[in-house]
Backbone as CSV, one residue per row, in Angstrom:
resi,resn,N_x,N_y,N_z,CA_x,CA_y,CA_z,C_x,C_y,C_z
1,MET,-8.448,-7.976,-9.218,-7.528,-6.881,-8.995,-6.205,-7.330,-8.388
2,ALA,-6.157,-8.488,-7.785,-4.890,-8.975,-7.259,-3.880,-9.121,-8.398
3,ARG,-4.348,-9.515,-9.590,-3.458,-9.607,-10.741,-2.896,-8.247,-11.089
4,PHE,-3.679,-7.193,-10.881,-3.211,-5.832,-11.111,-1.954,-5.576,-10.292
5,GLU,-1.990,-5.967,-9.029,-0.858,-5.733,-8.146,0.389,-6.437,-8.648
6,MET,0.257,-7.682,-9.031,1.421,-8.465,-9.403,1.955,-8.092,-10.780
7,GLN,1.098,-7.742,-11.704,1.531,-7.530,-13.073,1.824,-6.083,-13.409
8,ASN,1.203,-5.148,-12.739,1.291,-3.771,-13.198,1.927,-2.803,-12.214
9,THR,2.685,-3.289,-11.248,3.340,-2.348,-10.355,4.454,-1.603,-11.070
10,ASP,4.932,-2.108,-12.203,5.983,-1.413,-12.947,5.527,-0.042,-13.425
11,PHE,4.230,0.095,-13.761,3.749,1.400,-14.220,3.938,2.445,-13.131
12,ALA,3.966,2.023,-11.912,4.059,2.960,-10.795,5.494,3.258,-10.398
13,THR,6.450,2.704,-11.114,7.833,2.900,-10.727,8.537,3.973,-11.544
14,THR,7.771,4.802,-12.229,8.390,5.860,-13.016,7.846,7.219,-12.613
15,GLY,8.617,7.939,-11.840,8.313,9.332,-11.628,7.468,9.731,-10.447
16,GLY,8.075,10.277,-9.450,7.585,11.010,-8.317,6.164,10.853,-7.851
17,GLU,5.416,11.935,-7.960,4.080,12.016,-7.382,3.125,10.992,-7.997
18,THR,3.218,10.769,-9.285,2.355,9.788,-9.935,2.551,8.418,-9.307
19,ARG,3.769,8.060,-9.037,4.090,6.780,-8.418,3.461,6.687,-7.037
20,ALA,3.647,7.676,-6.204,3.081,7.668,-4.858,1.560,7.620,-4.911
21,ASP,0.973,8.356,-5.832,-0.482,8.355,-5.972,-1.000,6.979,-6.377
22,ALA,-0.284,6.304,-7.269,-0.695,4.972,-7.707,-0.652,3.987,-6.542
23,PHE,0.387,4.065,-5.744,0.493,3.176,-4.589,-0.598,3.487,-3.566
24,CYS,-0.894,4.763,-3.388,-1.961,5.165,-2.470,-3.298,4.597,-2.940
25,GLU,-3.567,4.683,-4.224,-4.811,4.131,-4.768,-4.892,2.621,-4.564
26,MET,-3.761,1.940,-4.695,-3.759,0.499,-4.450,-4.093,0.218,-2.991
27,GLY,-3.533,1.017,-2.079,-3.852,0.862,-0.668,-5.325,1.073,-0.397
28,LEU,-5.890,2.099,-1.003,-7.322,2.364,-0.834,-8.175,1.248,-1.422
29,MET,-7.729,0.687,-2.534,-8.455,-0.415,-3.164,-8.581,-1.582,-2.182
30,TYR,-7.466,-1.954,-1.559,-7.498,-3.066,-0.610,-8.224,-2.703,0.683
31,ALA,-8.128,-1.469,1.116,-8.780,-1.052,2.365,-10.300,-1.051,2.234
32,THR,-10.787,-0.724,1.047,-12.233,-0.604,0.849,-12.853,-1.798,0.138
33,GLY,-12.019,-2.674,-0.401,-12.546,-3.809,-1.141,-13.054,-3.420,-2.512
34,ARG,-12.500,-2.377,-3.070,-12.909,-1.901,-4.397,-12.322,-2.822,-5.473
35,GLY,-13.140,-3.755,-5.969,-12.687,-4.671,-7.004,-11.931,-5.881,-6.491
36,CYS,-11.859,-6.022,-5.177,-11.144,-7.145,-4.580,-11.682,-7.346,-3.168
37,ALA,-11.227,-8.401,-2.523,-11.590,-8.602,-1.121,-10.834,-7.598,-0.255
38,ILE,-11.440,-7.169,0.829,-10.748,-6.283,1.765,-9.567,-7.034,2.359
39,ASP,-8.414,-6.395,2.328,-7.177,-6.981,2.845,-6.388,-5.856,3.515
40,LEU,-6.525,-5.754,4.827,-5.909,-4.639,5.539,-4.384,-4.709,5.546
41,ILE,-3.838,-5.909,5.505,-2.380,-6.041,5.449,-1.860,-5.458,4.136
42,SER,-2.473,-5.838,3.026,-2.069,-5.281,1.726,-2.344,-3.784,1.659
43,ALA,-3.457,-3.356,2.221,-3.775,-1.931,2.230,-2.689,-1.146,2.947
44,HIS,-2.301,-1.611,4.124,-1.266,-0.915,4.887,0.057,-0.948,4.136
45,LYS,0.377,-2.094,3.541,1.618,-2.226,2.757,1.696,-1.145,1.694
46,TRP,0.653,-1.023,0.869,0.695,-0.065,-0.235,0.629,1.373,0.248
47,LEU,-0.126,1.636,1.316,-0.155,2.989,1.879,1.209,3.349,2.455
48,ASN,1.872,2.383,3.067,3.201,2.614,3.614,4.190,2.943,2.497
49,ILE,4.146,2.182,1.425,5.028,2.439,0.286,4.738,3.818,-0.306
50,ALA,3.466,4.158,-0.440,3.099,5.483,-0.960,3.616,6.588,-0.044
51,ALA,3.513,6.377,1.251,4.008,7.381,2.203,5.527,7.531,2.081
52,ILE,6.221,6.422,1.940,7.673,6.461,1.764,8.035,7.220,0.496
53,LYS,7.211,7.082,-0.532,7.453,7.761,-1.805,7.008,9.222,-1.781
54,GLY,6.432,9.679,-0.657,6.141,11.098,-0.505,4.681,11.500,-0.414
55,SER,3.763,10.563,-0.348,2.345,10.912,-0.280,1.926,11.197,1.169
56,GLU,1.621,12.453,1.441,1.154,12.824,2.783,-0.218,12.212,3.069
57,ARG,-1.055,12.156,2.048,-2.382,11.554,2.202,-2.252,10.083,2.613
58,ALA,-1.355,9.361,1.965,-1.146,7.953,2.293,-0.635,7.803,3.723
59,ALA,0.230,8.710,4.161,0.749,8.640,5.526,-0.382,8.798,6.543
60,GLU,-1.312,9.704,6.263,-2.445,9.902,7.165,-3.369,8.690,7.162
61,LEU,-3.650,8.160,5.974,-4.515,6.983,5.869,-3.867,5.763,6.521
62,ARG,-2.566,5.626,6.346,-1.822,4.522,6.956,-1.914,4.585,8.478
63,ALA,-1.779,5.771,9.036,-1.860,5.934,10.492,-3.254,5.567,10.999
64,ASP,-4.279,6.003,10.287,-5.653,5.665,10.671,-5.879,4.161,10.597
65,LEU,-5.412,3.549,9.527,-5.580,2.107,9.347,-4.835,1.329,10.423
66,ALA,-3.630,1.759,10.753,-2.818,1.061,11.753,-3.527,0.987,13.103
67,GLN,-4.323,1.988,13.420,-5.045,1.994,14.698,-6.108,0.913,14.766
68,THR,-6.533,0.411,13.624,-7.583,-0.613,13.597,-7.018,-2.024,13.485
69,MET,-5.706,-2.141,13.299,-5.074,-3.446,13.069,-4.457,-3.992,14.347
70,ASN,-4.435,-5.333,14.457,-3.734,-5.922,15.602,-2.229,-5.932,15.310
71,LYS,-1.434,-6.175,16.338,0.023,-6.082,16.206,0.600,-7.080,15.212
72,GLY,0.039,-8.272,15.168,0.527,-9.279,14.237,0.305,-8.883,12.791
73,ASP,-0.898,-8.376,12.487,-1.202,-7.939,11.122,-0.366,-6.718,10.738
74,LEU,-0.174,-5.829,11.682,0.635,-4.642,11.422,2.082,-5.047,11.120
75,ALA,2.611,-5.978,11.890,3.973,-6.459,11.652,4.079,-7.113,10.276
76,ALA,3.066,-7.888,9.895,3.068,-8.542,8.582,3.043,-7.499,7.465
77,ALA,2.266,-6.450,7.638,2.188,-5.388,6.632,3.519,-4.664,6.499
78,LEU,4.156,-4.386,7.613,5.449,-3.707,7.581,6.509,-4.578,6.913
79,ARG,6.489,-5.883,7.201,7.423,-6.807,6.553,7.195,-6.836,5.041
80,ALA,5.924,-6.908,4.642,5.596,-6.961,3.217,6.076,-5.700,2.496
81,ALA,5.886,-4.546,3.111,6.343,-3.290,2.497,7.864,-3.267,2.402
82,ARG,8.529,-3.704,3.455,9.989,-3.732,3.463,10.518,-4.679,2.373
83,GLU,9.887,-5.850,2.240,10.300,-6.804,1.208,10.094,-6.218,-0.184
84,TRP,8.956,-5.552,-0.408,8.688,-4.970,-1.710,9.713,-3.877,-2.024
85,MET,10.000,-3.040,-1.041,10.947,-1.958,-1.244,12.340,-2.512,-1.532
86,THR,12.703,-3.605,-0.913,14.007,-4.213,-1.138,14.122,-4.746,-2.572
87,MET,13.014,-5.291,-3.077,13.032,-5.887,-4.417,12.870,-4.851,-5.530
88,HIS,12.323,-3.692,-5.222,12.065,-2.689,-6.257,12.863,-1.460,-5.950
């Protein structure tokens, strides 16, 4: 599923709610290990991007996840989201 992230994020860059929902699903995939290893940094990154794109559900999940992360991992997730947003 990591290949999914790198190759198919373009599908999520067209149109409002669908885009936010796709990013939220990617965050959930990494948070739960659905089809990939659990990666809380990537999970937070994608939930953060989904929240920025308007997903209230992602914002709530991101807040819950952030409470379980240490400061270093949280900072890394925020940097990753910022870098992705800058490039896309």
